[in-house]
C-alpha positions in Angstrom: 18.6 24.0 5.1 20.9 22.0 7.4 18.5 22.1 10.4 16.0 21.1 7.8 18.1 18.2 6.6 18.6 16.8 9.8 15.3 17.1 10.9 14.1 15.1 7.5 17.1 12.6 8.5 15.4 12.3 12.1 11.8 11.6 10.9 13.6 8.5 8.7 14.9 7.3 11.7 11.8 7.4 14.0 9.5 6.4 10.6 12.2 3.2 10.7 11.9 2.6 14.0 8.3 2.8 13.7 8.1 0.3 11.2 10.6 -2.3 12.8 8.3 -1.6 15.8 5.3 -2.7 13.8 7.0 -6.2 13.4 7.9 -6.6 16.6 6.3 -10.4 16.8 9.1 -11.4 14.1 11.9 -9.8 15.7 11.4 -10.5 19.1 12.3 -14.1 17.9 14.8 -13.4 14.9 15.6 -9.6 15.2 17.5 -9.2 19.0 20.8 -8.4 18.7 21.0 -7.3 15.2 21.8 -4.0 14.0 18.8 -1.8 12.6 20.4 -2.1 9.1 20.9 -6.0 9.3 17.2 -6.2 10.1 16.0 -3.4 7.5 17.9 -5.8 5.0 15.9 -8.8 5.7 12.8 -6.6 4.9 13.6 -7.4 1.1 13.5 -11.2 1.4 9.9 -13.2 1.2 11.2 -15.3 3.8 10.9 -12.1 6.3 7.3 -11.3 5.5 6.3 -15.2 5.0 7.5 -15.8 9.0 6.0 -12.3 10.1 3.0 -13.1 8.5 3.0 -16.7 9.8 3.4 -15.6 13.7 1.3 -12.4 13.2 -1.8 -13.3 11.8 -2.4 -16.9 13.2 -2.6 -14.9 16.8 -4.0 -11.9 16.0 -6.1 -11.6 12.5 -5.8 -9.1 10.2 -3.0 -6.7 10.5 -3.8 -3.1 9.2 -0.4 -1.0 8.6 -0.6 2.6 10.2 -4.6 2.9 10.4 -7.8 0.3 10.2 -10.2 0.8 7.8 -12.6 2.7 9.9 -9.7 5.6 10.3 -9.6 6.2 6.2 -13.2 5.3 5.5 -14.4 9.1 4.7 -11.1 9.9 2.7 -11.0 6.7 0.9 -15.1 7.4 -0.5 -13.8 11.0 -1.2 -11.2 9.5 -3.6 -14.2 7.1 -4.7 -16.4 9.8 -5.5 -14.0 11.4 -7.5 -13.0 7.9 -9.6 -16.7 7.5 -10.4 -17.2 11.2 -11.5 -14.9 10.6 -14.1 -16.4 7.2 -15.5 -20.1 5.9 -15.9 -21.9 3.7 -13.7 -19.9 0.5 -14.9 -18.1 -2.3 -12.3 -14.9 -0.7 -11.3 -11.6 -3.0 -11.1 -9.5 -1.8 -7.8 -6.6 -3.8 -6.8 -4.2 -3.5 -3.5 -0.8 -4.4 -4.1 1.2 -5.6 -1.5 -2.0 -6.1 0.7 -0.7 -8.1 3.2 -3.5 -9.2 5.7 -5.2 -5.7 5.6 -9.3 -5.9 5.8 -9.2 -2.9 3.4 -10.1 -4.8 0.2 -12.4 -6.9 2.0 -14.3 -3.6 3.1 -14.2 -2.2 -0.1 -15.6 -5.6 -1.3 -18.4 -5.3 0.8 -19.4 -2.2 0.2 -19.0 -2.3 -3.7 -20.3 -5.7 -4.4 -20.4 -5.1 -8.0 -16.8 -4.0 -8.6 -13.9 -6.6 -9.2 -11.4 -6.4 -6.3 -7.9 -8.0 -6.4 -5.2 -8.7 -3.4 -1.8 -9.0 -4.6 1.0 -9.8 -2.4 4.6 -11.7 -3.0 4.2 -13.5 0.1 1.1 -16.5 0.0 1.4 -17.1 3.6 -0.4 -13.5 3.8 -2.3 -14.3 1.3 -3.7 -17.7 2.6 -4.1 -15.8 5.5 -6.3 -13.1 4.2 -8.2 -15.7 2.3 -9.2 -17.3 5.7 -9.7 -14.5 7.5 -13.3 -13.8 4.9 -14.5 -17.3 6.2 -13.8 -16.5 9.7 -14.7 -12.8 10.0 -18.3 -12.6 11.4 -18.9 -8.9 10.6 -18.3 -9.6 6.7 -20.1 -12.9 5.9 -18.6 -15.0 2.7 -21.3 -14.4 0.3 -20.0 -11.0 -0.3 -17.0 -12.3 -1.3 -17.2 -13.1 -4.6 -15.6 -10.6 -6.0 -12.2 -10.9 -4.6 -9.5 -12.2 -6.2 -6.1 -13.3 -4.9 -2.5 -13.5 -6.9 0.6 -14.0 -5.4 2.8 -11.8 -7.7 5.8 -9.3 -7.6 4.8 -5.9 -7.5 7.4 -4.5 -10.1 5.7 -6.6 -12.3 1.9 -7.2 -12.0 0.5 -9.9 -14.5 -2.3 -7.8 -15.7 -2.8 -5.9 -18.8 -2.3 -2.2 -19.1 -5.1 0.1 -18.5 -7.0 -2.8 -16.4 -7.4 -0.8 -13.2 -9.9 2.2 -12.2 -8.1 2.3 -8.5 -4.3 1.2 -7.5 -3.7 1.7 -3.7 -1.7 0.4 -1.3 -1.0 1.0 2.6 2.8 1.0 3.2 4.2 -0.9 0.7 6.5 1.8 -0.8 7.1 2.5 2.7 9.0 -0.8 2.9 10.5 -0.4 -0.3 12.0 2.7 0.6 13.3 1.4 4.2 15.0 -1.9 2.4 18.1 -0.9 1.0 18.1 -2.9 -2.0 14.8 -1.6 -3.0 14.7 1.7 -2.0 16.4 3.1 -5.7 13.6 0.6 -7.7 11.1 3.0 -5.4 9.8 5.1 -8.9 10.0 2.0 -10.7 7.6 0.3 -9.0 5.5 3.6 -9.0 5.4 3.6 -12.8 4.6 -0.4 -12.5 1.5 0.9 -10.7 0.8 3.7 -13.3 0.8 1.1 -16.0 -2.2 -0.8 -14.6 -4.4 2.5 -14.3 -6.7 3.2 -17.5 -7.5 6.8 -18.7 -8.8 8.3 -15.4 -7.4 5.9 -13.3 -6.3 7.2 -9.2 -3.0 5.7 -7.6 -3.2 5.8 -3.6 -1.0 5.9 -0.9 -1.2 5.7 2.7 1.6 6.8 4.5 3.1 8.2 7.7 5.9 9.5 5.8 6.4 13.2 5.6 5.3 15.1 2.2 9.1 16.7 2.3 10.4 13.5 1.6 7.5 11.3 -0.1 6.4 14.1 -2.9 10.1 14.5 -4.3 9.9 10.9 -5.2 6.4 11.1 -6.4 7.7 13.8 -8.6 10.6 11.9 -10.0 8.2 9.2 -11.1 6.1 11.6 -12.6 9.0 12.7 -14.8 10.0 8.9 -15.5 6.2 8.4 -16.6 6.7 11.8 -19.1 9.7 10.3 -20.6 8.0 7.0 -21.1 4.9 9.5 -22.7 2.3 9.8 -20.2 0.1 12.8 -21.1 -0.8 14.2 -17.8 -0.1 12.7 -14.2 -0.6 15.1 -11.0 0.2 14.3 -7.5 -1.1 15.7 -4.6 -1.5 14.7 -1.1 -3.8 15.7 2.5 -3.2 14.7 6.0 -5.7 12.1 7.6 -4.1 11.7 10.8 -6.7 10.2 13.4 -5.1 11.8 16.0 -2.9 14.8 17.2 -0.5 12.5 18.1 0.1 10.9 14.9 1.1 11.7 11.5 -0.4 9.8 8.5 -0.8 11.0 4.8 -2.8 10.0 2.0 -1.3 10.5 -1.1 -2.5 10.1 -5.0 -1.0 10.4 -8.2 -4.0 11.0 -10.7 -4.1 10.2 -14.2 -5.2 11.6 -17.5 -4.6 10.3 -20.6 
């Protein structure tokens, strides 16, 4: 048991280092000389992400945490197929919480033109960059984006009605919360807020590099909280979606049946 705990802690430290390296363009200017703990604390501040996206996206366009759309396309298609089997052919509502400047929502909007796709982030800089990217991206023509809306909002209190969405997804949002000391204890509250948004057959997807031994207890804790709130049936699961043998990524899902 002690060896497993040590292994889990080592994985946590490795993932924290990976997350900070992904923010390297920002830390090259502001993070030098700071202890790891101090830099992680900054991630709870809106200004951290505003500065990060200001520097990163102006030079490089879309910034996709973990994997690009092409690497997860087939896995997401499986989720969407499952979602479609539960409901009729009506237009679906889909939301990416903590979208940053990821291209994921844009690709979904392109492939499912009758769906309503919402991009939510608490960084206005990120959303402004994302809006501009749809104008500049030569691969996805602007006319395909009448079904995308953008909203600056806190993921702990998303201003949409209960049961509005068929699919909620996020790529790295919970990972960021868990690495931020002030926000880590609130991660289950974030998940409860997400489930509030799901309709009676809704699905919540997390894309993450966190090991199941670490992530599943969090999802089970949120599931227990939902049970106390009267949620009748919630199931939790995951699958590995690593694009190659040197990297480990996972798709975690929480399915709601009311």
